[in-house]
Steps between C-alpha positions, in 0.01 A plus 500: 500500500277231654545453872370257756238739642362551153426131465352485851240751381433282196299270729644171372510177696725462803686223333595721213594789721731289720765501232514875473692558819885534477686178516214276393679202352241222477153435367240270655472160337183464288231264633495150361270473199168336558410194288299621202419413142509865397753597237612861470746662262652844476359709215734682256443840667337656197160368599254716697551498877212731585315780315274574803200433268485128572755374250837354604650185647312274260495140638523248216323223697168685501565801270408737780689817606609544859487879458187674631328799345512821701716376783846377601471124525651370826635211299699725273595805710626616837467874548570780742247764599436747224449237228155475346336406169311789341349603172749631243516880553579545129201303380267799459518811286775371268312620195268786416325621188581826321378663180708641214548824692651315795192559716390231742174342388258407776235324288610146582445216480496517124571275207881499441592672181159664457444875539284649775306832496802695621748379240553363152785284614601342828834380634602286795788670671704419816365678804787372715787265482427135564430168326236234461481152356320467166440184303825555309703559814595785733423844363700787647313831515690832492341822609409721207563242230220429255406135458199522269169335575479166322777299677531633852204495739464583869588215725456398861881506525715228654255416782645430847857601586719486807562829684785538753476813715737621773579829674776345717866499424544126436442213261158337466351276245355161392698178480430223250441181688408240235768395570672756727857390446631406158868430431666769294569245228124453466385862525520556127261790453316737734289776341201730568346824390579788735367857528566795738205742518527875514316476832815356657646779727792327675825691434696194385389140461509217249255237375680193385516125436744364753720187521617467857716276711747501787858367496588376855860418409563870436476665844271650608286286271283775363322537169581448136246660261423548135227749413331647192226755498424876531691733728362842606786735599478783751527750211171367364651310210370150425745244361489143381783326683667171595749417768698203623648552844666304780427668837776303669767671293366843559674601177367643181287236343344546160237764433367533148298790362271338243329817382256762621149397601167683506250516789167318447655280226540122512831339412580134458822416683680168518816344636629169360761278663714296259750228586734292293203279418341788306826663386808278446724802499449538877728328748375200693458718811379815329154644458395804298207726584335681207269800550218574254253783458201448268671195354831678418826392664643814667783369724661185637741404777695192618495531882833455677317261733381267228668188645331559834160576353500180294571283810178482716698357795691836530187714523290593797159672471388450146545525219162669475302711251308811611308795362624786714437867589811637667458852643848650537400847623191540711271802452208370290348189359692258285248331268578219253271298277574150356318272259547191285766330706685218319740271682587138572237316700440130589232363265316201641473257207347204684 
């Protein structure tokens, strides 16, 4: 699983990395707060953290977003090498026009629903798998499926997205830093759209949303993680998966197969953390993690370390939230795309 050297390559701050070594038992005391009339509150986690198109981290005091279009804002993210904001690779060629004989019609642009010289009737059909946002919401396009011509029109796609690329056998990614550390009791919801392209050639890797912390009281004080995302196996299969794992124990953990995935296809994945405040059936020192794909609950787990995770004084580095690309077997490029990140952030309200 995740080792110290993998985080060293993540390129995070020295203060964060200091607690990854075995036997790390203490965290540095936070600096004294500066006098200020600012008021900030944690959002509910279902609000937009960053869509890489300029929306996210809305500040109620001036109704402005902290997110910046086409780039990773230094206020919101800390990233390793290999992270960049790019145009959505699925934005183009989602739809094409065919006639009643199934022949591609090149006489475009044309008036939707109206015939052109080569045909008496035209159809919009999926040229490749993908999705775009229409006025009524997200429209998923399936290759070969006919959509008609009146309702579905070509789109510029989802705009800017985050791409994580690595050919090295290690973990890399982008960490949410607004704020960086949030207590597990306040995490609530962490979600994003994720896609693995067919251009990814690494033998085995996964693209995931990652909750991460260390537990110093459990020697050697290594990582505890909870992930959900897409896993490419060495046999070429692509799976939706989730896992909850304590590296200290070195035993088992929970790995959930959430279904098969397709290359070049966006999936919305989410992990929710619930405590007794949200679910009275849980014990006072229990938390439950729920894993969702496209809005559907697929699996859940109550970690054995719940009592530790709910007590910030017993944790070391973290808890943190990351978008990760973890190459498990070198021999090609691991490529992961992310978009529409939703998570708790501190909203300045005055």
